[in-house]
C-alpha positions in Angstrom: 58.0 -64.6 68.5 55.1 -66.7 67.3 52.0 -65.4 66.1 50.5 -65.5 69.6 47.1 -64.3 70.1 45.9 -62.7 73.7 42.4 -62.6 74.4 39.8 -61.3 77.1 36.5 -60.5 77.9 35.2 -57.4 78.9 32.1 -55.9 80.5 28.5 -57.7 80.2 28.6 -58.2 76.8 31.3 -60.8 77.1 32.6 -59.6 73.7 36.3 -61.2 73.0 39.0 -59.2 71.5 42.2 -60.3 70.4 45.6 -59.2 69.9 47.1 -60.2 67.0 49.6 -59.1 64.6 48.9 -57.0 61.6 47.3 -58.8 58.5 47.7 -57.8 55.0 43.7 -58.1 55.0 43.5 -55.5 57.8 43.6 -52.5 55.1 39.9 -53.3 54.2 39.2 -53.8 57.8 40.0 -50.0 58.6 43.5 -49.9 59.6 44.5 -46.8 57.7 41.3 -44.7 59.2 42.0 -46.2 62.5 45.5 -44.5 62.2 44.3 -41.3 61.0 42.9 -41.0 64.5 46.2 -40.6 65.9 48.0 -38.5 63.3 48.4 -37.5 59.6 47.7 -40.6 57.5 47.0 -40.0 54.0 45.0 -42.6 51.8 47.6 -45.4 50.8 46.8 -47.3 48.1 46.4 -51.3 48.2 49.7 -51.5 46.3 51.4 -49.2 48.8 50.1 -51.1 51.6 51.0 -54.5 50.3 54.7 -53.1 49.6 55.1 -51.4 53.0 53.4 -54.7 54.8 56.0 -56.9 52.8 59.2 -54.5 53.5 57.6 -54.6 57.4 57.3 -58.2 57.2 60.9 -59.3 56.2 62.1 -57.3 59.3 60.7 -60.0 61.4 60.3 -59.7 65.2 62.2 -56.3 64.8 59.1 -54.3 63.9 56.0 -56.0 65.2 52.4 -54.3 64.4 49.8 -55.6 66.1 45.7 -54.8 66.1 42.7 -55.7 67.7 39.6 -56.3 65.6 36.2 -56.3 66.6 34.8 -59.7 64.8 31.7 -58.4 64.5 32.1 -55.2 62.6 35.0 -56.8 60.7 37.0 -53.6 61.6 40.4 -53.2 63.6 39.7 -51.1 66.5 43.0 -50.9 68.2 46.7 -51.0 67.0 50.5 -50.2 68.2 53.9 -51.1 67.0 57.0 -52.1 68.4 61.0 -51.6 67.1 63.7 -53.5 68.4 66.7 -51.5 68.3 69.9 -53.1 68.4 72.8 -51.2 70.5 76.3 -51.6 71.5 75.4 -49.9 74.8 74.4 -52.4 77.8 76.7 -55.1 76.6 75.1 -54.8 73.1 71.5 -54.9 74.4 68.4 -54.0 72.8 65.6 -51.6 73.4 62.3 -51.8 72.5 60.2 -48.6 70.9 56.8 -48.5 71.2 55.0 -46.3 68.3 51.6 -45.4 67.0 49.2 -46.5 69.8 45.6 -45.7 69.2 42.2 -47.1 70.1 39.2 -46.3 67.9 37.3 -43.5 69.1 34.1 -45.6 69.5 35.8 -48.1 71.8 37.7 -46.4 74.1 37.5 -47.2 77.8 37.4 -50.9 77.0 41.3 -51.3 78.4 42.4 -52.0 74.5 45.0 -49.8 74.6 46.3 -51.3 78.0 45.9 -54.7 75.8 48.1 -53.5 73.1 50.5 -52.1 75.3 51.0 -55.5 77.2 51.3 -57.4 73.7 54.0 -55.1 72.7 56.0 -54.7 76.0 55.9 -58.6 76.1 57.3 -58.8 72.6 60.0 -56.2 73.7 61.0 -58.5 76.6 60.7 -61.7 75.0 63.1 -60.5 72.2 65.8 -59.7 75.1 65.1 -56.0 75.7 66.3 -54.2 78.6 63.7 -51.6 78.5 60.8 -50.4 76.5 59.8 -46.7 75.5 57.5 -44.4 74.1 56.8 -40.8 73.5 53.2 -39.5 74.3 51.6 -36.3 74.5 51.3 -34.5 78.0 47.2 -35.4 77.7 48.1 -39.2 77.8 50.9 -39.1 80.3 48.4 -40.8 83.0 47.2 -43.3 80.8 50.7 -44.7 80.3 51.4 -44.4 84.0 48.6 -46.5 84.7 49.8 -49.0 82.5 53.4 -49.2 84.2 55.3 -46.5 82.3 57.1 -43.9 84.0 58.1 -40.4 82.9 61.5 -39.6 81.9 63.7 -37.2 80.4 62.4 -35.0 77.7 61.4 -35.8 74.1 63.1 -33.9 71.3 62.0 -33.8 67.3 63.1 -32.5 64.3 60.8 -32.8 61.4 61.9 -32.8 57.6 59.1 -32.3 56.1 
């Protein structure tokens, strides 16, 4: 998938926000701090970030992280990722797994999460996935339903650390 950019204007200030793929320079724009609003995310050194960025980049379109940057603040204010799982089921089908969706607490209510999800779901669809799935807390169920997702089955987890 080409590094396409989706933009939109919202509200009276006509601010433009663009959905784009993560860039290595986004670490200095608060990307890690944004992830800390979602879950445990210790500090990541520049070297660690560069190594992980290169590792994920080598996966091409099978692992895409997208962001929205507030250009005025030069700050990443929303992010999410999608991983493409290749299966034997469904005639060697593919499933998109959406992960790590978070919008900065100061930017919630601007429909940025919806834009992130649309970008990720479209990437999964255009990659040939027959479905896209995600896990969320019960407090976020309504949001995801408004974005076109349906409650299905139960999530299970087993932590190793």
